[in-house]
C-alpha positions in Angstrom: 21.8 24.3 16.5 22.8 21.8 19.2 19.7 22.8 21.2 17.5 22.1 18.1 19.1 18.7 17.7 18.5 18.0 21.3 14.9 19.0 21.0 14.5 16.8 17.9 16.0 13.8 19.7 13.9 14.3 22.7 10.7 14.3 20.6 11.2 10.9 19.1 12.4 9.5 22.4 9.1 10.5 24.0 7.0 9.1 21.1 4.8 6.2 22.1 3.9 3.7 19.3 0.7 1.6 19.4 1.5 -2.1 18.6 -1.0 -4.5 16.9 -1.9 -5.9 20.3 -2.9 -2.4 21.4 -0.1 -2.0 23.8 2.1 1.1 23.6 5.9 1.1 23.5 8.5 3.7 23.1 9.5 4.4 19.5 12.9 2.8 18.7 14.8 3.9 15.6 17.3 1.0 16.2 14.5 -1.5 15.7 13.7 0.0 12.3 17.3 0.2 11.2 17.9 -3.4 12.2 14.8 -4.7 10.6 15.4 -2.9 7.3 19.0 -4.2 7.2 17.8 -7.8 8.0 15.6 -7.5 5.0 18.8 -7.0 2.9 18.9 -3.2 2.5 22.3 -1.5 2.7 23.3 0.3 5.9 23.0 3.6 4.0 19.4 2.9 2.9 18.5 1.6 6.3 19.8 4.8 7.8 17.9 6.9 5.3 14.7 5.0 6.0 15.2 5.2 9.7 15.7 9.0 9.6 12.6 9.4 7.4 10.4 7.3 9.7 11.8 9.0 12.8 11.0 12.4 11.3 7.4 11.5 10.6 6.4 9.6 13.8 4.0 10.9 16.3 2.5 9.6 19.5 -0.3 7.2 18.9 1.1 6.2 15.5 0.6 2.4 14.9 3.2 -0.1 14.0 1.1 -0.8 10.9 1.5 2.8 9.8 5.2 2.6 10.2 5.4 -0.8 8.4 3.4 0.6 5.5 5.8 3.6 5.2 8.8 1.3 5.3 7.2 -0.9 2.6 6.6 2.1 0.3 10.2 3.2 0.6 11.6 -0.2 0.1 9.4 -0.8 -2.9 10.7 2.3 -4.5 14.4 1.9 -3.6 15.3 -1.8 -3.2 12.9 -4.5 -4.6 15.0 -7.3 -3.2 14.8 -5.9 0.4 11.1 -5.2 -0.2 10.4 -8.8 -1.2 12.4 -10.1 1.8 10.4 -7.7 4.1 7.1 -8.9 2.7 8.1 -12.6 2.9 9.1 -12.1 6.6 5.9 -10.3 7.3 3.8 -13.1 5.7 5.7 -15.8 7.7 5.3 -13.8 10.9 1.5 -13.3 10.4 0.9 -17.0 9.7 2.8 -18.0 12.9 0.5 -15.9 15.1 
């Protein structure tokens, strides 16, 4: 069991995500958790979303794919956090 958990943790730690500028960076569950909480989701929901995303990531996955998954979950579970997430995203895109 501990060996399985270690293998699972190593797999996401080795996962490289492709950002919108085409650079790659190591997948970071903490970034997801923090972003979801900043959108207003509870710590419990942020942890659930982080675990779900962490379990479905793979090398080469894009930040857009991750963002879309987070949006889908927030839309189903917490409309206030979803609206905050979308508002932040709109502001961020217009400032680029």
